[in-house]
Short mmCIF file of the C-alpha atoms (twelve columns), coordinates in Angstrom:
data_MODEL
# 
_entry.id   MODEL 
# 
loop_
_atom_site.group_PDB 
_atom_site.id 
_atom_site.type_symbol 
_atom_site.label_atom_id 
_atom_site.label_alt_id 
_atom_site.label_comp_id 
_atom_site.label_asym_id 
_atom_site.label_seq_id 
_atom_site.Cartn_x 
_atom_site.Cartn_y 
_atom_site.Cartn_z 
_atom_site.pdbx_PDB_model_num 
ATOM 1   C CA . UNK A 1   125.794 66.346  35.299 1 
ATOM 2   C CA . UNK A 2   128.156 69.283  34.979 1 
ATOM 3   C CA . UNK A 3   128.121 72.086  37.543 1 
ATOM 4   C CA . UNK A 4   129.169 75.558  36.474 1 
ATOM 5   C CA . UNK A 5   128.534 77.184  39.844 1 
ATOM 6   C CA . UNK A 6   125.920 77.963  42.465 1 
ATOM 7   C CA . UNK A 7   124.145 80.999  43.941 1 
ATOM 8   C CA . UNK A 8   122.854 79.929  47.332 1 
ATOM 9   C CA . UNK A 9   120.758 76.838  46.564 1 
ATOM 10  C CA . UNK A 10  120.349 77.750  42.878 1 
ATOM 11  C CA . UNK A 11  122.781 75.650  40.798 1 
ATOM 12  C CA . UNK A 12  124.104 76.618  37.388 1 
ATOM 13  C CA . UNK A 13  124.362 73.236  35.678 1 
ATOM 14  C CA . UNK A 14  123.911 71.140  32.582 1 
ATOM 15  C CA . UNK A 15  121.995 67.881  33.066 1 
ATOM 16  C CA . UNK A 16  120.106 65.435  30.880 1 
ATOM 17  C CA . UNK A 17  116.944 67.424  31.737 1 
ATOM 18  C CA . UNK A 18  118.008 71.028  31.226 1 
ATOM 19  C CA . UNK A 19  120.637 73.637  30.560 1 
ATOM 20  C CA . UNK A 20  120.872 76.325  33.237 1 
ATOM 21  C CA . UNK A 21  124.130 78.188  32.694 1 
ATOM 22  C CA . UNK A 22  125.327 81.757  32.906 1 
ATOM 23  C CA . UNK A 23  127.138 84.032  30.474 1 
ATOM 24  C CA . UNK A 24  128.233 87.650  30.228 1 
ATOM 25  C CA . UNK A 25  129.722 87.686  33.734 1 
ATOM 26  C CA . UNK A 26  130.673 91.215  34.790 1 
ATOM 27  C CA . UNK A 27  132.419 91.925  38.107 1 
ATOM 28  C CA . UNK A 28  132.787 95.539  39.196 1 
ATOM 29  C CA . UNK A 29  134.927 96.929  42.024 1 
ATOM 30  C CA . UNK A 30  135.193 100.643 42.814 1 
ATOM 31  C CA . UNK A 31  137.603 102.446 45.098 1 
ATOM 32  C CA . UNK A 32  136.717 105.503 47.170 1 
ATOM 33  C CA . UNK A 33  138.706 108.670 47.745 1 
ATOM 34  C CA . UNK A 34  137.944 111.705 49.881 1 
ATOM 35  C CA . UNK A 35  138.948 115.081 48.483 1 
ATOM 36  C CA . UNK A 36  140.433 117.591 50.921 1 
ATOM 37  C CA . UNK A 37  140.626 121.259 49.940 1 
ATOM 38  C CA . UNK A 38  143.798 123.152 50.800 1 
ATOM 39  C CA . UNK A 39  144.351 126.890 51.183 1 
ATOM 40  C CA . UNK A 40  146.631 127.136 48.183 1 
ATOM 41  C CA . UNK A 41  147.359 124.594 45.495 1 
ATOM 42  C CA . UNK A 42  145.595 121.483 44.367 1 
ATOM 43  C CA . UNK A 43  143.232 119.471 46.526 1 
ATOM 44  C CA . UNK A 44  144.578 116.344 48.202 1 
ATOM 45  C CA . UNK A 45  143.061 112.885 47.800 1 
ATOM 46  C CA . UNK A 46  142.897 110.293 50.555 1 
ATOM 47  C CA . UNK A 47  142.088 106.647 49.872 1 
ATOM 48  C CA . UNK A 48  139.138 105.629 52.057 1 
ATOM 49  C CA . UNK A 49  138.683 102.002 50.993 1 
ATOM 50  C CA . UNK A 50  136.522 100.300 48.436 1 
ATOM 51  C CA . UNK A 51  132.834 100.064 47.698 1 
ATOM 52  C CA . UNK A 52  130.918 96.802  47.775 1 
ATOM 53  C CA . UNK A 53  131.480 94.675  44.664 1 
ATOM 54  C CA . UNK A 54  128.729 94.158  42.129 1 
ATOM 55  C CA . UNK A 55  128.302 91.150  39.843 1 
ATOM 56  C CA . UNK A 56  126.048 90.926  36.819 1 
ATOM 57  C CA . UNK A 57  125.367 87.786  34.801 1 
ATOM 58  C CA . UNK A 58  122.780 86.385  32.438 1 
ATOM 59  C CA . UNK A 59  121.325 82.956  33.181 1 
ATOM 60  C CA . UNK A 60  120.064 80.873  30.255 1 
ATOM 61  C CA . UNK A 61  117.240 78.451  31.049 1 
ATOM 62  C CA . UNK A 62  116.588 75.812  28.412 1 
ATOM 63  C CA . UNK A 63  114.885 72.467  29.160 1 
ATOM 64  C CA . UNK A 64  116.008 69.456  27.122 1 
ATOM 65  C CA . UNK A 65  113.032 67.242  28.000 1 
ATOM 66  C CA . UNK A 66  109.360 68.237  28.150 1 
ATOM 67  C CA . UNK A 67  109.143 67.130  31.799 1 
ATOM 68  C CA . UNK A 68  111.499 69.915  32.871 1 
ATOM 69  C CA . UNK A 69  109.964 73.385  33.185 1 
ATOM 70  C CA . UNK A 70  111.501 76.827  33.080 1 
ATOM 71  C CA . UNK A 71  108.880 78.110  35.516 1 
ATOM 72  C CA . UNK A 72  110.322 75.991  38.359 1 
ATOM 73  C CA . UNK A 73  113.697 77.668  37.899 1 
ATOM 74  C CA . UNK A 74  112.125 81.123  37.689 1 
ATOM 75  C CA . UNK A 75  110.174 80.436  40.890 1 
ATOM 76  C CA . UNK A 76  113.397 79.327  42.624 1 
ATOM 77  C CA . UNK A 77  115.064 82.632  41.701 1 
ATOM 78  C CA . UNK A 78  111.988 84.561  42.856 1 
ATOM 79  C CA . UNK A 79  112.131 82.746  46.201 1 
ATOM 80  C CA . UNK A 80  115.805 83.727  46.621 1 
ATOM 81  C CA . UNK A 81  114.858 87.350  45.981 1 
ATOM 82  C CA . UNK A 82  111.862 87.308  48.351 1 
ATOM 83  C CA . UNK A 83  113.851 85.677  51.166 1 
ATOM 84  C CA . UNK A 84  116.269 88.593  50.936 1 
ATOM 85  C CA . UNK A 85  119.193 86.831  52.560 1 
ATOM 86  C CA . UNK A 86  122.847 86.834  51.638 1 
ATOM 87  C CA . UNK A 87  123.892 83.969  49.388 1 
ATOM 88  C CA . UNK A 88  127.247 82.347  48.712 1 
ATOM 89  C CA . UNK A 89  128.342 82.696  45.082 1 
ATOM 90  C CA . UNK A 90  130.635 79.990  43.729 1 
ATOM 91  C CA . UNK A 91  131.728 80.004  40.086 1 
ATOM 92  C CA . UNK A 92  133.558 76.875  39.048 1 
ATOM 93  C CA . UNK A 93  135.853 76.154  41.994 1 
ATOM 94  C CA . UNK A 94  136.196 79.846  42.951 1 
ATOM 95  C CA . UNK A 95  134.302 81.171  45.985 1 
ATOM 96  C CA . UNK A 96  133.365 84.755  45.088 1 
ATOM 97  C CA . UNK A 97  131.898 85.706  48.485 1 
ATOM 98  C CA . UNK A 98  128.410 86.399  49.821 1 
ATOM 99  C CA . UNK A 99  125.991 88.414  47.700 1 
ATOM 100 C CA . UNK A 100 122.408 89.637  47.743 1 
ATOM 101 C CA . UNK A 101 120.128 89.563  44.736 1 
ATOM 102 C CA . UNK A 102 119.449 93.219  43.905 1 
ATOM 103 C CA . UNK A 103 117.434 92.754  40.716 1 
ATOM 104 C CA . UNK A 104 116.409 90.275  38.065 1 
ATOM 105 C CA . UNK A 105 115.095 90.846  34.570 1 
ATOM 106 C CA . UNK A 106 113.387 87.909  32.839 1 
ATOM 107 C CA . UNK A 107 113.226 87.641  29.052 1 
ATOM 108 C CA . UNK A 108 110.911 84.874  27.850 1 
ATOM 109 C CA . UNK A 109 112.637 83.662  24.678 1 
ATOM 110 C CA . UNK A 110 110.404 80.839  23.439 1 
ATOM 111 C CA . UNK A 111 106.755 80.451  24.417 1 
ATOM 112 C CA . UNK A 112 104.105 77.942  23.364 1 
ATOM 113 C CA . UNK A 113 100.461 78.155  24.480 1 
ATOM 114 C CA . UNK A 114 101.411 80.527  27.292 1 
ATOM 115 C CA . UNK A 115 104.166 78.246  28.624 1 
ATOM 116 C CA . UNK A 116 107.738 79.508  28.682 1 
ATOM 117 C CA . UNK A 117 110.012 77.003  26.953 1 
ATOM 118 C CA . UNK A 118 113.208 79.053  27.146 1 
ATOM 119 C CA . UNK A 119 114.173 82.154  29.098 1 
ATOM 120 C CA . UNK A 120 117.098 84.374  29.998 1 
ATOM 121 C CA . UNK A 121 117.393 86.065  33.373 1 
ATOM 122 C CA . UNK A 122 119.724 89.012  33.927 1 
ATOM 123 C CA . UNK A 123 120.812 89.018  37.577 1 
ATOM 124 C CA . UNK A 124 122.376 91.933  39.431 1 
ATOM 125 C CA . UNK A 125 124.133 90.963  42.666 1 
ATOM 126 C CA . UNK A 126 125.798 93.106  45.328 1 
ATOM 127 C CA . UNK A 127 128.404 92.011  47.816 1 
ATOM 128 C CA . UNK A 128 127.071 91.492  51.316 1 
ATOM 129 C CA . UNK A 129 129.180 92.741  54.209 1 
# 
């Protein structure tokens, strides 16, 4: 088994049963400034800190054996979203911090008789403070 990371209790891993990895990782950090008008001349900017970080990634779900189902993984992500708590995000050996799941978009890639055989899930996370 090879672990790529974890979001709360949801592991990103490759096992003999399935591939559940992420790609297209995007981390965004913005900085805030307040603008102060002056009587004459240009306005002045004052650094007021940073906004909460956002992370976006796409999770690929692909079972390698028929016994493994994509729906179990999708249900696990849905449970994380419904619980609404903050989750630790670890990628490789790097602890990224605590995040909440803001949105998920599921694309069912391969289907057979109404059963999803492969899917991609775009996750949008926001730093929890």
